[in-house]
C-alpha positions as CSV (number, residue, x, y, z in Angstrom):
1,X,-12.4,3.5,-6.9
2,X,-9.0,1.9,-7.8
3,X,-7.2,4.5,-5.6
4,X,-9.4,3.8,-2.6
5,X,-8.9,0.0,-3.0
6,X,-5.1,0.4,-3.2
7,X,-5.1,2.6,-0.1
8,X,-7.2,0.1,1.7
9,X,-4.9,-2.7,0.8
10,X,-1.8,-0.7,1.9
11,X,-3.5,0.1,5.2
12,X,-4.3,-3.6,5.8
13,X,-0.8,-4.8,4.8
14,X,0.8,-2.3,7.1
15,X,-1.7,-3.1,9.8
16,X,-2.2,0.6,10.2
17,X,-5.8,1.8,9.9
18,X,-4.8,5.5,10.2
19,X,-3.3,5.2,6.7
20,X,-6.8,5.2,5.3
21,X,-7.0,8.9,6.1
22,X,-3.3,9.9,5.7
23,X,-2.4,8.2,2.3
24,X,-2.9,10.5,-0.6
25,X,-2.8,9.9,-4.4
26,X,0.7,11.4,-4.6
27,X,2.1,9.3,-1.7
28,X,5.2,7.4,-2.8
29,X,4.6,3.7,-2.2
30,X,8.3,2.8,-1.9
31,X,9.7,5.8,0.0
32,X,6.8,7.0,2.1
33,X,4.7,3.9,2.9
34,X,7.8,1.8,3.6
35,X,6.8,-1.8,2.8
36,X,9.3,-4.4,3.9
37,X,9.9,-7.3,1.5
38,X,7.3,-9.6,3.0
39,X,4.7,-6.7,3.0
40,X,5.5,-6.0,-0.6
41,X,4.9,-9.6,-1.6
42,X,1.6,-9.6,0.3
43,X,0.7,-6.2,-1.3
44,X,1.3,-7.6,-4.8
45,X,-0.7,-10.8,-4.0
46,X,-3.6,-8.7,-2.6
47,X,-3.6,-6.4,-5.6
48,X,-3.6,-9.3,-8.0
49,X,-6.6,-10.9,-6.2
50,X,-8.5,-7.6,-5.9
51,X,-8.1,-6.5,-9.5
52,X,-7.8,-9.9,-11.4
53,X,-4.4,-9.0,-12.8
54,X,-1.0,-10.6,-12.8
55,X,1.9,-8.3,-12.2
56,X,4.8,-9.4,-14.4
57,X,7.9,-8.1,-12.7
58,X,10.0,-8.8,-15.8
59,X,8.2,-6.0,-17.5
60,X,7.2,-3.9,-14.5
61,X,8.7,-0.4,-14.2
62,X,9.5,0.7,-10.7
63,X,8.2,4.1,-11.6
64,X,4.7,2.6,-11.2
65,X,5.3,2.7,-7.5
66,X,6.4,6.3,-7.4
67,X,2.9,7.3,-6.2
68,X,-0.4,5.6,-5.5
69,X,-1.9,7.5,-8.4
70,X,0.8,6.1,-10.8
71,X,0.2,2.6,-9.5
72,X,-3.6,3.0,-9.9
73,X,-3.1,4.2,-13.5
74,X,-0.9,1.1,-14.1
75,X,-3.6,-1.2,-12.7
76,X,-6.3,0.5,-14.8
77,X,-4.2,-0.2,-17.9
78,X,-3.5,-3.8,-16.9
79,X,-7.2,-4.4,-16.1
80,X,-8.2,-3.1,-19.6
81,X,-5.6,-5.4,-21.2
82,X,-7.0,-8.4,-19.3
83,X,-10.6,-7.4,-20.1
84,X,-9.7,-7.1,-23.8
85,X,-7.9,-10.5,-23.8
86,X,-10.7,-12.3,-21.9
87,X,-13.7,-10.8,-23.6
88,X,-14.5,-8.3,-20.9
89,X,-14.6,-10.6,-17.9
90,X,-12.1,-8.7,-15.8
91,X,-14.0,-5.5,-16.2
92,X,-17.0,-7.1,-14.5
93,X,-15.1,-7.9,-11.3
94,X,-15.9,-5.5,-8.5
95,X,-13.2,-3.3,-7.2
């Protein structure tokens, strides 16, 4: 479910509906999707809203953007950390 949501958000940010069918889990977000700086900011904000997490770029490893799958795994880990720190509230949010 996380993968599909990330792909949907990327498609919306790029204003390119065909990405819904062409993006794959192994797609490199940086090199293959090609977000410009404004699109990257909008992507991060949309991800934070959709998943109830805050991406801390001081501790963020660029390798998390090496593929959609890697980013989804990062989000899953962050959501679990938020859920643990808030008594499970983040886990109840729909994806």
